[in-house]
Structure formats: structure tokens, C-alpha cells
C-alpha positions in Angstrom: -23.8 -8.2 -2.0 -21.8 -5.0 -1.6 -23.1 -1.5 -2.2 -20.7 0.3 -4.6 -20.6 4.0 -5.4 -18.8 5.5 -8.4 -18.1 9.1 -9.4 -18.6 9.7 -13.1 -17.1 12.7 -14.9 -16.4 14.0 -18.4 -15.4 17.2 -20.1 -14.7 16.0 -23.6 -17.9 15.3 -25.7 -19.4 15.0 -22.2 -23.0 14.0 -23.0 -22.0 11.2 -25.4 -19.1 10.0 -23.2 -21.3 9.9 -20.1 -24.1 8.1 -21.9 -21.8 5.5 -23.3 -20.0 5.1 -20.0 -23.3 4.5 -18.2 -24.4 2.0 -20.8 -21.1 0.1 -20.4 -21.5 0.2 -16.6 -25.0 -1.3 -17.0 -23.6 -4.1 -19.1 -20.8 -4.8 -16.6 -22.7 -4.3 -13.3 -26.5 -4.5 -14.0 -29.0 -2.1 -12.5 -27.7 1.3 -11.6 -29.0 4.1 -9.5 -28.0 7.5 -10.9 -27.9 10.9 -9.3 -28.7 14.1 -11.1 -26.0 15.4 -13.5 -24.1 18.5 -12.3 -21.9 20.9 -14.2 -18.7 22.1 -12.5 -15.6 23.9 -13.5 -12.4 21.9 -14.0 -10.4 21.5 -10.7 -6.7 21.5 -10.7 -6.3 22.7 -14.3 -7.7 25.1 -16.9 -10.2 23.3 -19.1 -13.8 23.0 -20.2 -16.5 22.5 -17.6 -17.2 18.9 -16.5 -20.5 17.0 -16.2 -20.5 14.8 -13.0 -22.8 12.4 -11.3 -22.6 9.5 -8.9 -23.8 6.0 -9.7 -24.4 3.1 -7.3 -25.0 -0.6 -7.8 -24.8 -3.8 -5.8 -22.1 -6.4 -6.6 -20.6 -9.6 -5.3 -17.4 -8.9 -7.2 -14.2 -8.1 -5.2 -13.2 -4.4 -5.1 -10.1 -4.9 -7.3 -12.2 -6.6 -10.0 -14.6 -3.7 -10.0 -11.7 -1.2 -10.2 -10.2 -3.1 -13.2 -13.6 -3.1 -15.0 -13.9 0.7 -14.4 -10.5 1.3 -16.0 -11.5 -0.9 -18.9 -14.7 1.1 -19.5 -12.7 4.4 -19.3 -10.2 3.0 -21.9 -13.0 1.7 -24.2 -14.4 5.3 -24.1 -11.1 6.9 -25.2 -9.6 7.8 -21.8 -6.0 9.1 -22.5 -3.7 8.4 -19.5 -0.6 9.8 -21.2 -1.1 13.4 -20.1 -1.0 15.1 -16.7 -3.0 13.7 -13.8 -5.3 16.8 -13.8 -6.4 17.2 -17.4 -9.4 17.0 -19.7 -10.9 13.5 -20.2 -13.6 11.7 -22.0 -14.6 9.6 -19.0 -13.4 9.5 -15.4 -14.8 6.6 -13.2 -13.6 6.8 -9.6 -14.5 4.1 -7.1 -15.8 6.1 -4.1 -17.2 3.5 -1.7 -17.4 -0.3 -1.4 -19.7 -0.9 1.5 -17.9 0.3 4.6 -14.5 -0.8 3.4 -11.6 1.3 4.5 -8.4 0.6 2.6 -5.4 2.1 0.8 -3.8 -0.6 -1.3 -3.1 -1.4 -4.9 -3.6 2.3 -5.9 -7.1 2.4 -4.4 -8.1 4.7 -1.6 -11.5 3.7 -0.2 -13.4 5.7 0.9 -12.0 8.1 -1.7 -10.7 11.3 -0.1 -12.3 13.6 -2.7 -15.7 12.7 -1.4 -15.4 15.3 1.4 -13.2 17.7 -0.7 -15.2 18.3 -3.9 -18.8 19.4 -4.3 -19.1 17.6 -7.6 -18.7 14.3 -5.7 -20.3 15.1 -2.4 -23.6 16.7 -3.7 -24.6 13.8 -6.0 -23.5 11.3 -3.4 -25.6 13.0 -0.7 -28.5 13.0 -3.2 -28.6 9.3 -3.7 -27.3 8.2 -0.3 -28.2 10.9 2.1 -28.5 8.7 5.2 -25.5 6.5 4.4 -22.6 7.1 6.8 -19.0 7.8 5.8 -17.0 4.9 7.1 -14.4 7.1 8.8 -16.3 10.2 10.0 -19.6 8.3 10.8 -21.5 11.3 9.6 -24.1 11.0 6.9 -23.5 12.3 3.5 -26.4 14.7 4.0 -24.7 16.1 7.1 -21.4 16.4 5.2 -23.2 18.2 2.3 -25.0 20.5 4.7 -21.7 21.5 6.4 -19.8 21.8 3.1 -18.5 25.3 2.1 -20.6 25.8 -1.0 -18.7 29.0 -1.9 -15.7 26.9 -2.7 -16.9 25.6 -6.0 -19.6 26.5 -8.4 -21.9 23.5 -9.2 -25.1 23.5 -11.1 -27.6 20.7 -11.8 -28.2 20.3 -15.5 -30.9 18.7 -17.6 -29.4 15.7 -19.1 -30.8 13.9 -22.2 -30.3 10.2 -21.6 -31.7 9.3 -25.1 
């Protein structure tokens, strides 16, 4: 079984979109571990604030199969891919890690580069996998978060109603 980490984000009907996306991920992948939910400003465009979290699960499915299922869950939840790359979205599911795999093929970059670039990815990842090591840097995610320039982005934990 492979350990998989997914970044989840939404800034359109964000509570409902995230709740539905997590339910769909549970149906597709089984038991999930969830980080806290964080609020961040839109990055790369002007838009409403996002809610973000990181989810992990174990799977025996190949990485491309998981990626296809994530895209299907985004589509099911109203993801519009016709606009600019950086734009508002109902649901954004990004495959961050698949065990210690390092690859850049079929449109997938694993580990995903934004892990080390964005607080809204790194903080929740460091929360649920603090001692896991980045497959390229060999530093733990706790070490990366400790060294991260926290003045770069404003990020706030939020109370999230899962009901």
C-alpha cells in the first residue's frame, strides 16, 4: 500500500464544496486522515479567500488512476476548467505525494512543487505528516514548515463544520 497526500482547496461555496469533495474521496479511497482547515488569500489572482487542507490515505492503486479519480471528483463537484489556470474554483484536488515517488510525467509532478512554495499546502502537510521526509530534500515537513517564511502569506486555522 502506498501513502498518498492530497491538497484540497475551494473558494466557491467552500464549506459545501469541501464537505462533498471529502465525502467523494472517502467513497473512492476509504479511510482518510484530515488536517485542520486553513483560510488563505487567493494566490496568483484576485478572488475570494480559499479554505485549504491536506488529506492522506493508503492505496494500492497506481498513481495515474488516483489522479484520474481526483479529476473526476473535481468535475462531479462543478470544477470549471475553461477559465484561466489561476482562478476561483469549487474544488481543487492536487496530488502532492505518492510514497517517495519522484516523477514528472503525464502532467503529474510528484512531489508537487507547491509543497515547499505555499503555506496553505506546507502547514497542513506538516500537521499530519511532521516526520515524513520530502523525497528530494530529505528534510521533514516539520523542518520545512519551521524554516518557511511565514510573512509571505497570511494563513489562519478555521473552525470547520463537517456536519
